[in-house]
Every structure is written in structure tokens, then in C-alpha cells.
Phi, psi and omega in degrees: 000130175274135180265087179287171178303316181300318180293318179297319179294323178295314179297319179299316182299322181284330189271331190279155175294157183297337181263005178282161176268118179269137180297332179292344183252015179300150175283357171090192185251155180296322180248117181301136176203157180294144174275166183287154179288328188232020176225144172285166179304321181287327175294320177297318178298316179303315182293325178295318178297317182303325186267008182280156172298319182299323180293316180297323181295338180300339180300330184243031174244145187294138161264291170239315183261135177299144191308322186287355183281349177160155183275349188265348183277155177297144168250177178296333178287310181294326174301315181299317179294324178291322175298318180298320179295315179296318180298317178296319179299314179295316181297317181298315183292333183259005179073031182256179185277104182298322183294319178294316179300319183294315184290324177295320178298317182292333183263351193293335182246015181302328184272003180293132177282179175295158175068030170062215183292335175297316178297323179295317180297319180296312181296324178297319178293316182294330183260008185304321181268007186228032177102354174078174176214134177214131188290334174296312179296325178292323175300316178295320179298322179297313186279345180253347187216309192285321176290132180236104185225353186228143185289334188267352183196161173269157182080193185257353180056050180284162179294159184300319184293325177292315179298320178298316180297325179293310187284339178261016178298130187217124170224186177302325185263349184234116179248125189278158171223112192231060187304321185265008184230053177050065184297341180282350182248154175284152174284179178301161175297329179298319177290322177297325177300317181297323178305314182279328177300324178299312180296317180301315183295312184285331176299314182286314191273333171292323175299316179299312180294325177297320177291317181299321183286341185088357177289332172251137175262138181308323181297335179295335185296337180295346177290341187254125188305310185295326179286321178296316180293319180295318178299319179295319180296323181273358181058045178253138176268110184296338178283342182229052185275112178283172178298318179294318178301319180300318180296317177299315183299313181294319179298316181291326176297316178300313179298321178300313183292318180297313181299319180296316181296319178301311182294315183293320181291316178300321181294317182288327176299316179292315183295325183268000178066037180287116184234001182206166176296325178296322176299319179299311185294326184268356179291136191291338181227163178301142179270332180279122189201165168280165165296162183301318183291312182290330176300317178293322181291321179289330174296320176296320179297317178299317178297321178296314180296320180297313185288324190254340179245299184296333178256013175297144186300329178296317179289321179300322177297318179294323177297317179296320178296316179299316180300314180299313182299311184291321179296317180293319179296315181300316180297315181296314183295317185282334178274334179222076184300342179297343179280346182285150175300154183306320180297324179287324176297321176296316178299323179297322178294327183275322190237000182100146186298313187294319179292322179295318178295319179299314178300316181298314182288324179296331179279350182291147166276166176306312184298317181294319180297317179294320178295319180295320176300316180295320180297323184275320191251344178278116184296342179258005180289154178256000000 
């Protein structure tokens, strides 16, 4: 039996929970085009994101550690893949659309500039008087405008629900602004899952990278309730945590958070009588959540990571270097646009110099930004 799009949509309709987003009910694409013979609309969207230039560039963009610091640390790409895995696990357990959750996860960081959140803050400051910069909006701009792969339209022509999930991505560090996507309503549960999958992934894996790098000492983990309790449950001595023990510990922490979110979200859906997608959209707060206790514990974990890893003097030095590099590049490009590549100069004529420079810089990898800085400012550079 061949599993055609129609067959896949039929199976999806029968398998998903009543409040899940079905691909057969999508609001569609901005530009009409034929759908695939053997993929649902959300599966097609996932594949389109996968093949973009912006997705490939994530390999050399910072998660916490700048790319040149080592091959073992997470990059923005491996973080994105980990978010997608967590999102699929949560969606599967809750009877939601795994394909929609996966494509929103894969696209949620496409607009991140080089050097992580430090790079985003710098670009936001530089663009404050020129329309601003926000990586959620930049992700949407990439998939609706900047990627050019099809003769009939710009962008990827993704379905409405995927675009909504991208622009409404929300975590402690990312607050959405979704003027054209019903900002008064919540996104699908699949998009809400990605919001929390992002936090779950970076809480566990930034902790892992911090330990691997030596910037965090295993004994420090006892300061955090959830880590202290988990170590006791696993009978691990945090003062003598081996490399293998660390891997077990991070894996179990990830599983703990995923299991908790599934149980807490299922409980609130049942308690609030959520029976349809419309119920999801009109609920005043996100439905996907931790239990009250683990929510407080993960907030403590975030505070610990901020104080001891993200504000570690080694990371602060890298942030200062990133700020210097991006500010100097922005100044050079905007004061002497003739230094820009021809394609960027053309974009500047069409959309304005500052927005074209912002798009160009946001698309840079860490390595490219550093190389470009050397090419422009190093008197011996080629």
C-alpha cells in the first residue's frame, strides 16, 4: 500500500487528539501551489526549512560557546535539533501533530545572528532607530522573504500555522510580537510545545556544556534543588562526577523535565475541559507547562546558569568581543556601503541601507563575522 498524502491525512485525523492541529485543516499558504503526493503540508514545510541556507548556517552560530572554542559544544544547529527531538517527544505523548511541532522547532532560531543572544542584543541596539531587530521576526522574514528558492514567490511559502508558531515563539528570553498573526490568541499546542522544548533543551544541554568546559564545577550543582534531588535519586556524588556519570545525569534530567511537562499539560487540559483547537487558542495563558513544583525548580536552575555560566568571566569576555566586532562591522558597512557585496548593495537600494546591512549581518556565522572583521580592519588581511 502506498501512503499518499490523502492516506496520511486520514491516519493523522484518526490518531490525533481533538485539540491537535490537523494538517488537513491548515489555513494554507500565501501563494497557492500544489501539495506533495506523499507528504502532508507540514511535512513539506519541514523539508523546505531543512534545505535552506539559513538552517545550514546554524552549524556555525553560537549557542553558549563561540564555534572556535571546541568541536564538542552545542551550536545553534545542534540546539535546534535537540529542541526538535524534545518537541516531537512531547507532541507524541500528548496526541499532537509531531510534524507541526518539528517544523516550528526547526525554524524557531533561523533568524538568530552570530554570537547568540549577545549578537541579538547588539543588533537590536544598532537598529533601534531603524525598525528594530528581533530574532523571531527575523526568522519569519527569512521564511517569507529572504530565502529565494522558487520562481513564483519569495520565501518558502510555508503554511499559516508554521509561520504563526515561528513569530509567536516565547520563552523566558524571547517575548513575541505577532501583529499579523492574531496576537490576541494563543498559538497551537504544537507551537506552545516548542516554546517549552526550547527551555528544556537549553537548561539540560547548556548545563552539560558548562560542565564539560570546566566553567561549572560538579560540586556547584548541589546549590540547585532539582539537581541535588536528582543526584540523590541516581546515587551520584556531585563532588566526584565522572564523564560517564555526567552523561547519565544530563539524560535523566532531560527525561525528568519531559515527563513532568507531559503529566502537567495533560492534567490542565483535562481540568479546563479543553476539547478543541479553538479552546486552545482562546485560553488566556499557555497550556503547555511544568508542574508547579518543577516550574519553580527550573526557574532556580535558569538563575544558577545565568549567574555561574552565562555571566562567567570567560563568557563575558566573548560577549564583549562579539559586541565590538558587530558594532565595528555595522559602522563600516553603513558609513561606506561600497564595501558591501553586490547583492547586499542591491538589497539596500530596494529596502534601505540599514535593513539590508542588518539582514546581511544577522545571516553571518560567528566565523564569517570574525573573518570579515579581519578582512576590513586587519592591515595585513587579504
